[in-house]
Each structure stands twice: as C-alpha cells, then as structure tokens.
C-alpha positions in Angstrom: -17.0 26.0 -10.3 -15.8 23.4 -7.6 -13.4 24.2 -4.8 -11.3 20.7 -4.8 -10.8 18.2 -7.7 -9.4 14.8 -6.0 -8.2 12.2 -8.6 -8.7 9.0 -7.6 -10.9 6.8 -5.7 -9.3 4.1 -3.7 -8.9 4.3 0.4 -6.2 7.5 0.3 -8.6 10.0 -2.3 -11.8 8.9 -0.2 -10.0 9.6 3.1 -8.3 13.0 1.5 -12.0 13.9 0.4 -13.7 12.9 4.0 -11.6 14.5 5.7 -12.0 17.9 3.7 -15.7 17.6 4.0 -15.1 16.8 7.9 -13.1 20.4 8.2 -14.6 22.3 5.9 -18.3 21.6 5.2 -18.9 24.2 2.9 -16.3 23.3 0.7 -17.3 22.1 -2.8 -15.5 19.1 -3.1 -15.7 16.1 -6.4 -13.9 13.1 -6.5 -13.4 11.7 -10.3 -12.4 7.7 -10.3 -12.4 6.3 -13.6 -13.6 3.0 -12.8 -17.1 2.2 -12.7 -16.8 1.5 -8.2 -14.1 3.1 -5.8 -11.3 0.8 -4.4 -10.5 -1.2 -7.7 -7.1 -1.5 -7.6 -4.7 -1.3 -4.9 -7.1 -0.7 -2.0 -9.1 -3.2 -3.5 -6.2 -5.9 -3.7 -4.1 -5.7 -0.5 -3.8 -8.3 2.2 -5.5 -6.5 4.6 -3.0 -6.2 7.3 -3.6 -3.5 9.9 0.2 -2.1 10.3 1.3 -1.3 13.4 4.2 1.3 12.3 7.2 -1.1 13.1 9.6 -1.0 9.8 9.3 2.6 9.4 12.6 5.1 10.3 11.1 7.2 13.3 10.3 10.7 12.3 9.7 9.5 8.4 6.1 10.1 6.9 5.4 6.5 7.2 6.1 6.6 10.8 4.2 10.1 11.5 1.1 9.0 9.6 1.2 5.2 10.3 0.9 5.4 14.1 -1.3 7.9 13.7 -3.5 6.4 11.4 -3.6 3.5 13.4 -5.5 5.0 15.9 -7.6 7.1 14.0 -8.6 3.7 11.6 -9.6 2.1 14.9 -11.4 4.5 16.0 -13.3 5.1 13.0 -14.1 1.3 12.5 -15.6 1.0 15.9 -17.8 4.2 15.4 -19.0 2.6 12.1 -19.0 -1.4 13.2 -16.6 -2.3 10.3 -14.9 -5.6 11.9 -11.6 -6.3 12.6 -9.0 -8.1 14.8 -5.9 -7.2 16.5 -4.7 -10.5 16.5 -0.9 -9.8 16.3 1.9 -11.3 14.2 5.5 -12.4 15.0 8.6 -11.5 12.3 10.7 -14.3 12.5 14.3 -14.5 12.2 15.3 -17.7 9.9 19.0 -17.7 10.5 21.7 -16.5 12.8 22.5 -13.5 10.4 19.1 -12.0 10.5 19.4 -11.6 14.1 21.0 -8.3 14.0 18.8 -6.7 11.8 15.7 -8.5 14.0 16.8 -6.6 16.8 16.8 -3.2 14.7 13.4 -3.7 13.9 12.6 -3.9 17.7 14.6 -0.6 18.5 13.0 1.4 16.0 9.5 -0.6 17.2 10.2 1.3 20.5 11.3 4.5 18.9 8.1 4.5 17.2 6.1 3.9 20.4 4.6 0.3 20.1 3.7 -0.8 23.4 4.1 -4.8 24.2 7.0 -5.6 21.5 8.4 -8.8 23.0 11.4 -10.6 21.9 11.0 -14.2 21.6 12.9 -17.6 22.1 12.3 -20.2 20.0 10.4 -22.2 22.6 8.4 -18.7 22.8 7.6 -18.4 19.4 6.4 -22.0 19.0 4.0 -21.5 21.9 2.6 -18.5 19.4 2.9 -20.1 16.1 3.4 -24.6 16.6 4.5 -24.8 13.3 6.9 -21.9 12.8 10.7 -22.7 12.6 13.8 -20.0 13.3 16.5 -18.9 15.5 14.9 -15.8 17.2 11.7 -13.8 17.1 9.7 -10.8 17.7 5.5 -10.9 18.6 4.2 -7.2 17.6 0.8 -7.0 19.6 -0.7 -3.9 17.3 -0.9 -5.9 14.1 -4.5 -6.7 13.2 -6.5 -8.0 10.0 -9.4 -6.0 8.6 -11.4 -5.6 4.7 -10.0 -2.1 3.2 -12.5 -2.3 0.8 -15.2 -2.3 3.3 -13.6 0.7 4.6 -13.2 2.3 1.7 -16.7 1.9 0.7 -17.7 3.5 4.3 -15.4 6.6 3.8 -17.8 6.7 0.6 -20.8 6.7 1.7 -20.0 9.2 4.8 -18.1 11.8 2.0 -21.7 11.7 0.1 -23.6 12.1 3.3 -21.3 15.5 4.1 -22.5 16.2 0.3 -19.5 15.5 -1.2 -19.4 14.2 -4.9 -18.2 11.1 -6.3 -18.3 10.6 -10.3 -17.4 7.0 -11.3 -16.2 5.9 -14.5 -14.4 9.3 -15.5 -11.0 8.8 -16.5 -9.0 12.1 -16.7 -7.3 12.8 -20.0 -6.0 16.6 -19.2 -5.8 19.2 -16.9 -4.8 22.5 -17.8 -3.5 25.4 -15.0 -4.4 29.2 -15.0 -4.0 31.8 -12.5 -6.9 31.1 -10.4 -8.0 28.1 -11.6 -7.2 24.7 -13.6 -9.7 23.4 -15.9 -9.2 19.2 -15.3 -10.9 17.2 -19.2 -12.1 13.5 -18.6 -13.6 11.6 -21.1 -17.3 12.7 -20.1 -16.9 16.1 -18.6 -14.9 19.0 -17.7 -14.9 21.0 -14.2 -13.6 24.3 -13.4 -11.7 24.0 -9.7 -9.2 26.3 -7.7 -7.3 23.2 -6.3 -6.5 19.7 -8.1 -5.4 16.6 -5.4 -4.0 13.9 -7.4 -4.2 10.5 -5.3 -4.4 8.4 -8.5 -2.4 5.5 -7.3 -0.7 3.4 -10.3 -1.0 6.8 -12.4 -0.1 9.1 -10.0 3.3 10.4 -11.5 1.0 11.1 -15.2 -1.4 13.1 -13.2 1.2 15.1 -11.6 2.8 15.7 -15.2 -0.5 17.1 -16.5 -0.3 19.3 -13.8 2.5 21.2 -14.6 5.0 21.7 -17.8 8.3 21.0 -15.7 9.2 17.0 -15.6 8.0 15.0 -13.1 11.2 13.7 -11.7 9.6 10.6 -10.2 8.1 7.2 -12.4 5.8 4.6 -10.6 7.3 1.6 -11.8 4.9 -1.4 -10.9 5.4 -4.4 -9.2 3.2 -7.0 -9.0 2.7 -9.2 -6.1 1.0 -12.9 -6.6 -0.5 -15.3 -3.6 -1.2 -18.5 -3.1 -3.8 -19.6 -0.6 -3.2 -22.3 1.8 -5.7 -25.2 1.4 -8.7 -25.4 4.0 -7.4 -28.8 5.3 -4.0 -27.0 6.0 -5.2 -23.7 7.5 -4.2 -25.2 10.7 -0.3 -24.7 9.9 -1.3 -20.8 10.5 -2.7 -19.3 13.4 -1.9 -15.5 12.7 0.2 -13.3 10.6 4.1 -14.8 10.4 6.3 -12.6 8.8 9.8 -13.0 8.1 12.7 -10.8 8.8 12.8 -8.0 5.8 15.7 -7.3 3.7 16.7 -3.9 4.6 17.9 -3.2 1.2 14.9 -3.5 -0.7 11.1 -1.9 0.1 9.2 -5.2 0.1 8.7 -7.7 3.3 9.2 -10.8 1.9 6.8 -13.5 1.5 4.6 -14.5 4.6 1.5 -15.6 5.9 -1.4 -14.2 6.7 -4.6 -14.7 8.1 -7.7 -12.9 6.3 -10.3 -11.4 8.3 -13.3 -13.2 6.2 -11.1 -16.4 6.3 -8.6 -18.3 5.0 -4.8 -17.9 4.9 -2.9 -16.1 1.9 0.8 -17.3 1.3 2.9 -14.6 -0.3 3.5 -12.0 -2.0 6.3 -11.8 -3.9 7.7 -8.6 -6.1 7.9 -8.7 -10.0 8.1 -5.8 -12.5 4.2 -5.6 -13.7 4.1 -5.2 -17.3 1.6 -2.5 -17.4 0.4 -0.6 -14.2 -2.7 -2.4 -13.8 -1.3 -6.1 -14.7 -3.1 -8.5 -12.4 -1.6 -11.3 -14.2 1.1 -12.6 -15.9 -0.3 -12.1 -19.5 -1.3 -8.7 -18.6 0.7 -6.9 -21.0 0.9 -2.8 -22.1 3.7 -2.3 -24.3 4.0 1.5 -24.0 3.6 0.9 -20.4 6.5 -1.4 -20.4 8.8 0.6 -22.7 8.2 3.6 -20.4 9.3 1.5 -17.2 11.9 0.2 -19.3 13.1 3.3 -20.5 13.1 5.2 -17.1 16.9 6.0 -16.2 15.7 5.3 -12.7 14.5 1.7 -13.1 17.4 0.6 -15.1 19.6 1.5 -12.3 17.3 -0.7 -10.2 17.1 -3.3 -12.4 21.1 -3.2 -12.6 21.6 -3.1 -8.6 18.8 -5.7 -7.6 18.7 -8.2 -10.8 19.7 -11.5 -8.7 16.8 -10.2 -6.2 14.6 -9.8 -9.1 15.6 -12.7 -10.8 14.9 -14.5 -8.1 11.4 -13.1 -7.4 10.8 -13.6 -11.1 11.9 -17.5 -10.7 9.3 -18.0 -7.6 6.4 -16.4 -10.0 6.9 -19.0 -12.5 8.0 -21.9 -10.3 5.5 -23.0 -7.3 8.0 -25.2 -6.4 10.5 -22.3 -5.4 7.4 -20.6 -3.8 6.9 -23.0 -1.9 10.5 -23.3 -0.8 10.7 -19.6 0.0 7.5 -20.1 2.5 9.2 -23.5 4.1 12.0 -21.1 5.7 9.6 -20.4 8.0 6.8 -23.4 7.9 9.1 -26.5 7.1 5.9 -28.6 7.0 4.3 -26.5 4.0 4.0 -28.8 0.6 3.8 -27.6 -2.7 0.5 -29.6 -2.8 -0.9 -27.5 0.4 -1.2 -24.2 -2.2 -3.4 -23.1 -4.3 -3.6 -20.2 -6.6 -4.7 -17.0 -4.9 -5.3 -13.4 -5.9 -2.5 -9.9 -6.8 -2.0 -6.7 -6.3 0.1 -4.3 -8.1 1.8 -2.0 -5.7 2.6 1.9 -7.1 6.4 2.0 -6.0 7.8 5.6 -6.9 11.6 5.1 -8.6 13.2 8.6 -8.7 16.1 9.3 -11.9 19.2 7.8 -9.4 17.3 4.6 -9.1 16.2 5.6 -5.6 12.8 3.9 -4.7 11.0 6.3 -2.7 10.9 4.4 0.6 8.9 7.2 2.4 5.4 8.9 1.5 5.8 11.9 -0.8 3.6 14.4 -1.5 4.3 17.5 -3.3 3.0 20.6 -3.7 2.3 23.1 -6.7 0.7 26.2 -6.9 -2.6 24.5 -8.2 -2.0 20.9 -7.0 -1.1 18.8 -4.4 0.0 15.5 -5.8 0.5 11.9 -3.7 3.1 10.8 -5.6 4.1 7.9 -3.4 1.8 6.1 -1.3 1.9 2.6 -1.0 2.2 0.3 2.0 1.3 1.5 4.7 -1.2 3.9 2.8 -4.3 1.8 3.9 -3.8 2.2 7.6 -2.1 5.8 7.4 -5.4 6.7 5.5 -7.0 8.6 7.5 -3.7 10.5 8.4 -2.4 11.0 5.3 -6.1 12.4 4.1 -5.7 15.1 6.7 -2.0 15.7 6.2 -3.5 16.3 3.0 -6.7 18.6 3.9 -4.8 21.0 5.9 -2.3 21.7 2.9 -5.1 22.4 0.7 -7.1 24.0 4.0 -4.6 26.8 3.8 -5.2 27.8 0.2 -9.4 28.4 1.5 
C-alpha cells in the first residue's frame, strides 16, 4: 500500500514529490514516469527562462505561484549550486499601437510587486540591446536563464534521498477508485494508493478522466513551438533577452530572442498545432490524437476565432523567410542566413468546451485524486510553489 502515487516525472511532478517528502517524511510516495528518464517533455524542451511574474493577472494562480516560486527556485539553486543568470530582459513595443499594452504590462508588473521595472526610451533600449528597434520599451531586471532539466534532476535526486521512489518506464493504463483506496495499473505493475496526484502534462486530461466517471470538461491541445538558433558569428546581435509586447488575446508571448545559460541564442518560438501530443517534428502525426483534438468543440471554437493568427503561425513554420521577417520587427539586421534550425517544444494548453484557452493554472480535486490540469509557462519557474500548493492540498487528507 502506497500513501501517494504521483503520475508524471516532469518538473511539476518532481517538485510536488519533493515537497510532500520534505513536509511529511513518513509518507510513502511513489512517482511514475512512462519515459526512461525524468523531464523528457515540456521540462526538457523549454527555453530555460526564469519568469518574473510580469504578465499574469494579479491574484491569479500564475501570479501567486510565479512570484513565490521565483524566490523558492533561486533559493534552491543557491543551496544546490545550480547555475543561473538574472540577466534581465527588455520588452519592446515595435509600433505605436502597442504602447498602451506595454503600459498595461508595466502597471501589472508593479501590482505583482516587481521592483526595478524601468520604462525605456528608444535610446535607452539601444543602450541595453544595441541592435534592437522599436518605439518604446521596458526593462525587467528579475528575468533570468537556467537549465530546468538540471533543476528537475536535482529535485529527483533529493526526493530519492528522502526515501521517495521513482519508477521509470511505467505507463499508466488504468486508475480504479474505490471508497478508501485507488488502484493504479501500469504496463508493468499495480499500485494500491490512498491518493493519486496527476502531473501528467500533455496527458493530464487523459489521466484525469481515468480518475473519475464524469466527463472532464477540458482537453489538452498540444501547440508546438519551433526555434531557430543564431549562428555563432551573429550572436553579438543579442546580449540577453528581447521580447515583443504580447497579443493580450492569445496565451503565447510571440517570437523573441533568448540567450541560453549554456551558450547560444534561440529565436522563436512560433505556436502551431501539433499533430500529436508529443509531436516535436512537423512529420510527427498521431491520427487518433489529431482526430480527438479536431473533434473537441472547444478547439473548433478556438480555430474559428484565431484562424488568421493560426495561419500566420503555420506559414512561419514552413517559411524561414516569414519567420525571419517576424524576428526583424525586433532586430532589423537579422537575415535568413543568420538562422540555423533549433529545437522544438510542445506546450500542453488546456482548452475548455466553450473555446476558452485556459490562461491560469488549473488544479482540480476529487475524492481520490488531485489533477494538475493546466500548468504551462511559467510552471517551471513556479514549480516549487505549485508543488507546495498541491502538497498542502494532499496533506489535508492524511
């Protein structure tokens, strides 16, 4: 008999496991991961940005957990000698009509307690990033860069040192909930447990559905983000991080430039529908998963609402010149030949039946399970805080 089974070995699942064992060492906690190593999907494919909490609605779970999690992450990295760099970033309005939204972001940052935010004139922007162009900007000193795979590996190491157990290469196939215990069946073993915690990321809706009879009212829609890298001789064009003013109606930040903690500069990502949940390449297609996405009423409403944006993202996915043109809005000197293929990640974006792309973290409790149903960016920055939130919910049951 196990006290808690956690499904999913990404950074949120590992942080939750670690927080549980730190707060209640006697608890018997087993983490199940279908891959043969932890942090293989969203955690291992993200851009490695430490987010400040600038973008999130004050009082939202994203704002609360990002701001709390930010400091928890830095304290953890300092204690464990994990390298990071708080290099700061600039947010750039490339045209006059974006200036009001930039001001909104500035005010939101102040409401979220960010100290040292600075509005920038064109000259001041150029002092920080000499090759950038725009009509106005803002400097955010809290933003940084890190390797989240390294962080996740350290969470796993510390969890195991506390007596926690990680079972790799075990795919959950069935969850049966009873009056006092649940049975979690994988392709290799069977676990009796008092509580199931679902941190399955790209499959969180599928796992949530296994834990209850009533239909889950959200679906994970996978969006692939594709990156280019600047060729080494062009890395001088970007000193640190350069972001556009995001579209307030779309839960993505737009193509931007990110200096990486291990060297190099990434450019991107776009945001295109992935044709399978773990589809990191354009050629990755799972017809069953794609059909389920297309059949979801919420996705059909999203497609109808954002078809023009979606077509633009898809065009940039297949046209390097179009991708380059988007980047030139920030740095006009960038040329198509300056870019070489980079990596890609897939974002697990929850979408409800009415076509709402969930903008906040979503943690849904049932009698026998806690389901983390929406934890996109800034979940990595927020991971210890989300883990603490979930652990607190779990410990009320013991």
